[in-house]
N, C-alpha and C positions, 0 to 999 in steps of 0.2 A: 543541483540543488537542493535547498535550506530546510532539514525540519522542523520541528517547532519551533522554531525559532523564529529568528526575520531574515530576511535579508540583508542592508543593512544594518540597522535600525531593529534593533531586537527587542518591543518590547511587546511584552503576551497581555494578562488580565489586570487590572487594578490592585488584583491582588494577588497576582503572582511576582513576582520578576527574572526568574531564570527563565530556561527556555529549552527544548528540545530539542535543538541545532540539528536535525539530521538532513544527509540528503544523497539523493535517490544517483546525483548526478556530482560533477567539478561543482560547486559553490557561482550560482544563475553565468555557469559556463553547458552552450544547447549543446544539448546532451548528443553522440553520437548511435543512432541506436544498430543495437547487435538484430545479428539473423536469426532471425526462431526454425526452428525445422521444419514448426507449419505455416506454411505463408495465409494472408490475409481469405484467401481464398477456403484457404481448404480450412480456417477460422470460421467460415462465417457456412460450411457443408458442418463441420464437424458438432455448430449448438443447433444445430437443426436441431437432432437424432435428442440432443436433452429437451430435460422435461420444460414444460413452461412454464415450472414454478420451482425450486427446489433449497433446500436452507441444511445447511450443515448444521451440526450439534458440537456447536462449540466450549470451551469454558473460555471467556472471557480475564483478558488482563489488564491494569491501567501498568503502565509508566515506571520504575523504580523511582528511577529521575525524571528531572525535569530538561533530557538529553537521552532519553533513552526509549523516542522515539521507533525508532526500524526495531534496537532491538527485541522490546515489544510485541511488536507487529511481526515480526520476525521467526520470536514465539512461537505467538500460536500461530502461526501459518504451518511452520513448520508440526506442529503434535496436530496439522492433517494428515499427518505422513505416517502421526505415531509415533513422530519422536521428540521425546522429554528433553528441555533444556532448557536450561536457567536466562535471565534478560543480562546476569553479569557475568556469564559466562558469554554468550552472541556481542557483550557490547568489549571485552579485551580481543576476543579476532576477531572484532570491526575495528577495533583500534578508536572508539565510539569516543570520546575529548568532549567535558564542557561548552569551551570555547568554539568546538565545529564541529558537534555534531557526529553524528555517522558518517562516509562520502560512499555511495554509491560500489566504487572503484575497493573497494574494500570492505563492501558487506554486498555483493552478488557471488566473491567468489567462498566467504567462509556457508550465506547461507544453500550456496548446489553443491558444498563436502557432503553435506551429511543429505542428501538426496539425487546424487547420480549414480550411486552403489540402489537403489532401490525404484531407480531406471524411468528415472523424472531429471528436469534440468530448469529451472529458470533463466526467463532471457528478458530482454526488455521492446518491442520490437517496434517501439515510440507511434504508436499510429491508433491510438484510443482516444488522446489527449483530444479536446476538441469536438468530438467525434459518437454520440449518444448509440448507434447501433451497432458499431463497431464493438464496440464499453460492453456493452449486454450482449452483445456474441461473442467478446473473449470470457466475459464471467462468468457465460450458459457455461464455457464450456471447460475451462476448468471447476466452476463448483456441484454444478447441475450432473454433467459427465465424467472428472475425476475425480468430486468427490475433494477439494484441495482450496485452500482458500489462498488466491492472491496478494500481495501486500499494490498498495495506493498509495504514493509519492503526490502529495497536495497542497491548495493553496491554505495553511490553518485555514488565516479571516473569512477565508470566504464559504468555511462549514455554514451552514444555515443556523448550526446551535451556537456557535458560535462569534454574530451575529451583534455588532456591539460591545464582545465582553475580547476581543480578541485587538490590539492596535499593530496594525504598521499595514505592512504590504507584500505581499510576497515573501511570507510566514511560511516557515517549510511541517510537511510536517506526512508522516509515515500511516497510514490506520491501512486495515484488512476489507476484503468484501466476502463474505460467503455464506451467501443469499442471495436470490429472484427474485424477481414477479415478472417476466415479460410479459403480458397483459397490463396489469396496471405503470408495463415502463421504470420497475423499481427494483434498486440495489440496496439493499439488504448490509452494513456499513456495520466494522468492532473499533472503538475509537478508543487508546489509552491511554489519552489526558485524561487523566484525573477529574478539573475540576464541571468537565463539560463533557466527557465521553459516554465511551455503555454504546449500548448498541441504539442502531439509528438507523432507519429509512429515509431514501436521499430515490431523486426522481436520475433517474441517469439520465438524463438531460443536464440536469445542475453536472450532476459529479466529473460528469467529462468535461463539464467547461469550465471544475475549478484543479482537474487533472494539473499535475508538474509539466512539461513535456521529458515523452519518455516516460511517465509515472507508473505504469502498471508492473509490474516483475509475472511477468504473462509464463505460463506453468503448462510445457510440454511432456511429455514420453520420448524419450529415449527411441 
């Protein structure tokens, strides 16, 4: 899965020629879901004790290059653990490149190297794309219960704030979720893409529909 770039033909906004090609999985291969410490049923149970509405205090970051969406989102996610690490440092460790962005096989071990000593792990359950209820449940668990912001891999051109502004299909991108409102059915995200990013509120149903397969980096306690 690629992030801010495109799948095959990379084309972004009319004023931007480069892309934030980042991938949470090998380019366009169907990801093999990893096993999370907490099964789906447990995630739903845990989220039941999360507040109905919660939003983390977050210092947003815009990606430093057109292909740094994963490093930027990872830096923001890690900041909710009290970890201060730059996009450039993460990009180097994740082997991020202008032509291939960031691959999940490289990104996942890097973010885990910062949190495992703190008793947490990121996994990719592969069950939230197309499932609004489970996506909300998992976001509520991570944000409302653990007070952490998970990464999300999405199709960039399908984000509501990018409609008509990003060319191409299956344009991969990484953002984070840091708030939610279960009664309203909405999730608050931070998009690091400079032209259209920042804080946005999106319905869980819309977000689930534009997640890349295996697009959530779910956070669990070890």
